[in-house]
Structure formats: structure tokens, C-alpha cells
N, C-alpha and C positions, 0 to 999 in steps of 0.2 A: 806590514802585518801579513799580507798575502804571501810574501816571500818567506817570512819566518815560518808560517804554517806549512808551506810546501817543504821547506827544509826539515821540519819536524816529522812530516809524513814520510818523506824520503828516508830519513834515518830509521823510522819504525819499520818500513818495508825492508830496508837493508838488513836490519836486525832479524826480522822474521825469516828472510831467505837464508841468513847465516845459520840460524837455529835449525831450520829444516835441513840444511846441508849437513850440519853436525849430526843430526839425528839419523840422516841417511847413512853417513859414514859409520855411526855406531851400529846400525842394523847390519851393514855389510860385515863389520868385524864380528858381530854376534853370530852371523850365519857361518863365517869361516871357523869361528870357535866351535860351533856345533858340529861342523863337518869334521874337525879334528877329533872331537870327542867321540864321534861315531866312526872312527877309523876301521876300515874293513880288512886291514892287513892280517895275515895269519898270526895266531898267538902261540908263542913258545911256552909250553907248560913246564914249570919247574918240578922235575921229578924227585929232587932231593929235599923238598920241603913238604910238610904236612899240608893237606888241602881240605877245605870245606867246600863241597859242591852245593850251590844254591840253585834250586829249581824255581824259576820265576814263571808263574802260570801265564801271564799275559791276559788280555781281555778276550772273553768268549766271542768267537767268530771273527777275531781280528788277526789271527795267525801271527801274533807278536810275542809268543812264548820265547824264553831264552834261558841259557845256562850261564851262571857266573861261578868263578873260582876265587875263593878267599884264602889267603895264606896267613894263618894266625900268628906265626912266628915273625913275619915281616910286616904284618898289618896292611897288606896291599890286596887289591882285588882286580880281577880281569873280567870283563863283561863280554857277552855275545860269543862265548867260546865256540859253540857249535857253528853258528853262522859264519864267523870269521875263518874257521878252519875247514869250511866246506864251500868255498867259492861264493860266499855271500848268500847261500841258500837258507831261507828261514827255517827254523826248527818246526814250526807249525802252530796249531791252535790248541792251547791249554796243555802244557806239560804237567803230567800228573805225578810220576815217580820214576826212579831209576834203580836198576839192579846190576850188580857186577857178577858176571859169570865167565870164568876162564879168560880173564884179561880183556873181556869185551863189556861194554856198557850197553844195557838194554833200556832205552829211554822211552817211556810210555807217553804218547801224545794223545790225550783222551779224545778231544773233539775232531782230531784229524784221523781218527780210527786207525792208528798205526803204531808200530814200535820202531824207533830208529836204533839200529845196531851200530855202535861206534867202536873204534879202537880206543881202549881205556887210556893209553898214554898221551894221545893228542886229540881225541874226539873227532877224528876224521871218519867219514861214513864208510861202513862196510856193506850194509844192506838196509833195506826198509821192508819190514814185515807188514803187509797191508791186508785188506779183506776182513779186518776186525770191525766190531760194531762201536763200542765205546769202552775201550780197555782202561783199567785203573791201576792195578798193582801186579807185580810178578813175584812168584814164590819159587825159587829154585828147589827142585826135589832131588835131582841127580844130574850127572853130566849130560844125560840125554833127555831129561824131562823137567819141565817147569809148568806151574799153573799161572794163568792170567785171569784175574777177576774182571768183571764187566758190569757196567751200569744198566744197559738196556737189553742185553742178549738173553737174559735168564739162563745163561750157561757159563761155565768156567772153561776157558780154552786150555788145551794141553799142548804145550809148545816143546819142540825139540830144539834146544839151544845150539846144537851142532849143525843141523841141517837148516836151521832158521825157518822152520815150517810148522804149521799147525797140524798136529797128528790126531786130534780127537777133541771131544768136549765132554763135560759132565753137566747133566741137567740140574741146575740149581733152583729153578723156578723163582728167580728173584735177583735183585741187585746185590752183587757181591763186592766186598771192599777189601780191607787189609786181611792178611793171612800170616800164620806162623806154622812152622814145621816142628814136630816133637814126636819122637818114638814112631816114626813112619806114619804119623797121623798129621793131616793138615787141618788146622782150626781156622775156619773162614767166617768173617763177619758178614751177615746178610743184612744189609742196611735198611731195606724196606720191610723189615719184619721185626720180630722180637726173639731172634734165635741165632745161635752160632752153629754152623755146620761142621761136622767132623767127617773127614774123608780118609779112607784107607788108601794110602798112596801106592800100595802094591797092585791093587786092581782098579783104582780110580772110582770107587763106589762110596756113596754117602752112607755111613753106618750109624750116625747119631745126629739128632737136632737138640741142642741145649737151649732151654728157655732163658731169656734175659729181659731186661727192660727194652723199651722201644729204641730201634736204630743203633745196634752195635756198629761202631765205625772204626775203632782202632784197637790194637791187640798187641800183647807182648808176653814174654816169658821171664819170670823172676829167677833168682839164684837157686831156689828150691825146685824148679821145674814146674811151677804152677803157672797156669795161663790166666793172664789178666785181660779183661775186656772192658773198654769204656763205651758207654751208651749215651748218645746225645739226648735221648728222650723224644726225638722227633721234633716237629714244629709245635711246641707247647701241647704235646699229646700225653707225655709221661714224664716222670721224674728222671733227670739225668742220673746215671749210676755207674759204679765200677763193680764188676763181679770177678771173683777169683775161682777158677775152675781146676779141679783135680784132673790132671792129664791122663791118669790111669783109668779111673772109673767114670770120668766125664760128669761128676757131680759138682754142683756149685757149692763151694765150701763157705763162701762169705759174699754178701751183697751189701754195698754201701751206697745209699741214695742221698741225693741232695733235694730237699723238699721244696723245690721251686721250679715249676714247669717253664718259666721264662728263661732259665739258664740252660746251658749246653756244655757237656764235657767232651773234649776232643783232643787229638794229638797226644795220646798216652805215650810216654817215653820213659826209658830206664837209664839210671846212672851206670857207670862202669862196673860197679860191684853187684849189680842186679838186685840191690836192696833198697835203692832210692828210686822213687817213682815221681814223675812229674806229669802235669797235664794242664791244659788251658780250660778255664771256666770264666771267661772274661779276663781275669788276672791269671798269672801262672801260680799254680799250687804245687806243694811238695808233700810227700808222705813217705814213711819208712815201712819196710816189710814188718808185719806184725801189728800195724795200726788198725784199729777196728772201726774208725769213723773217718769221714772226709774232713779235712781241715777247714776251718772257717777263716783262717788268717793266711792271706796270700804270701808266697815267698817273694814274688815280684808283682807289685800292683801295676795295673795298666795305666792308671792316672790319665785317662782320656785317650790313650793310645789304642789302636785297633789291632790287638794281638791276633795274628792269623796262623802262623806256623811256629813249630817248636822242635828242636833237636838237641840231643845231648852228645857231646864229644866223648867217645869211649876212651880217649887217651888221657884226659885230665878232668873230665866231668864238667867242663865249661858248658854253659847253657846258652843256646842261640834261640832268640825269639824274633819273629818278623812282625813288622807293623805295616799293614797294607794301605794305611792312610785312607784316601778316598777312592781307591781302586783305579784312579785315572793317572797317577803319576808314579814315578819310581818309589818303591817302598824302602823302608829302613830296616836294617838288621841290627839288633842289640846283642852284644856278647857279655855274659855275666859269668862270674866264677860260681862254684857249686854252693856258695852261701848267698847268692843273689846280689853280689856287689858288681856294679857295671864295670867292665873292663874296656869296652870299645863300642862304638856304633858307626855305621857306614851305610851309604846308599847301595841298594842292590838293583834288580830289574823291576819290572812291573808285576806287582802282586807276588812277592817272594812267599813261597808256601811250604817247601820241604827242603830238608838238608840231607846230604850224604857225606860221611866223614871218612876220608881216604888216608 
């Protein structure tokens, strides 16, 4: 009896040790797999294929922002493009936007208070523009001038893209966000107010303040040269709305509100023809030039997904929507055709937020 009990106990111990050993091997394999997935070798960018650049914000104060490149014709994606092509140097803390000026990429890294200037062909670093406060977006004005909006500075920076230096500021008295250029006038969203600023780019002076709903955040220009502005409504302070502004006389020609302060409109985007308009309000909505009210039927229902970013491919009208999930893991990017039919989905980086179509 005692012998049999001992044999049984010995067998159990042997089995436990074997299981622990197998688990140990599995962990080792997993770690090596992770290491391979996070390969730091330089990435060769395919210059002969169309590219969709994905800006992954990363976590606030974690310096884990990243850039991914998706090739829609091949259905493949490269991650950590900046980091891998710059000797494993992190991009920084919260990548906000990117602009292409004269074959250079100007990558705005918001909470790192800088702009990374890279070679557009391989994303290797050319320079870092520092000394900024909390930059958001860049609006090219000419070969020697660009505007940089800012969250905290209460000023718009004037940047010389050739010398890569800040050459002046415009007193905005508030948080400035997205901008567009039309007829030598810059239309600037002032996020912490209910107005759009109009700047004469010839002398860098504010010539008009256009009243809107609370927190204008995104802006674009339609086929007819009208300026469209999407207002979030603030934090349950006002109705979210879209305004259409006459770019010549600065008058608001049409205002379309959504009567629910718990909603928010953001990421206003235009189709290739400048007549199709898309935006996120929980779901993805679509409207056409000439519509007089906001649609109540989403083109792409979220269905529990956390839609965070939106971009439209100007080549074919494909719709790219990011799902930030829980903000703690790699997000998902969904690709739809212009009718809202899903074409593909794939993992991007942490909190994919904005797209640039090259």
C-alpha cells in the first residue's frame, strides 16, 4: 500500500515537473517569437507601390508612438518604420500628424514638443525641430513658409521648411488645430473656442473670426471651394455640427447640427471628387455635396468597435477607419470601399489615429 502510494506520488511529481518544463520551453519560444516580431533591422520601403502611412499615437507620456506603412495593392504592412530606419531611436511621445514638403516628411510629435524632419523615401532623420510647446498640425503656405498649430502656446508658429527654423509666431489666443489654405487665406480651427480664424498669409495677420459651434476640430475644402468645418461640441457643452463657409466673404452658408450633446463629430474627410464627405460620430457617416441635413443612417456602423481615426484614399476612394480598442494594445485598421463594404482589416500600432496617402 505504502509502496503503491509512493509510486503514485512520484508519477504525479514527475508529470508536474514535465508540465513545468514544457511551459518553460513554450515561454522561451514565445520570447524568441516576440523578438523576431520586433526586428530592428532597417526597412526597405517599396517606392513602386502605393503607400498608406499610418500614424500610431502611442500612449501619452510613454514615448511609444510609431509609423506604419501599408501597401494596399500587396496587402502587406511594415511597422516601426521611423525607429527601424534610425538606429532604433524611438519616434517620441504621441505622433500627431505628418506633412510632405519638398520630398521631406515633417512628423509632428505632440507631447515631445518637436517636429521630426525625415527623408520621404526612407524616413531616415534629417533634423529635429525642437523648442516647440505642443505642436499639432502643419499647413504648408509656400516653399519658405508653413504654419504650425499648437495646443498650449496660444500662438501659431511660422516655420521655414527650408532652413528648418521657426521664424515667427501669430498670436491666436487659444488652442489651434487643423488648418486649410485657400486663396492666400488660412482657415484655422480654434479648438477651445467657438470660432474659426482666418489669416492673411501675405502678412500673417488674423483678419476674421468666424463663429461656429463649440470646438471646431477638423476642416476641409469641397469641390466648389467652400470650407467645411466639423465641431465636436466640446465635452457635452454644445451640439456637434458641420458648418459650410463661403471662402470669399467668410459667411457661414449652412449649419447642420446633431441634437445630442453626448455625441461628437470629428475626422471630417473628403472623397477624391470633393463631393463626398465622411466623418466619425461614433459610427462612420457619409453625405454628399448639397445635402442639407446630417444623415441618421451610418455608412459603416461601429458595432461595438472604438472608431478613432478616419482617412479617404484619394486614388480610389477607399475608406480607412481605425479601431483603438482599449488603448493598451495594437489597434486595428479596417479598409472599406467607397460603398462601405469591407475589403481588408489588419493590425497597426498602438492607437492608430491618422492616415497619409502617398
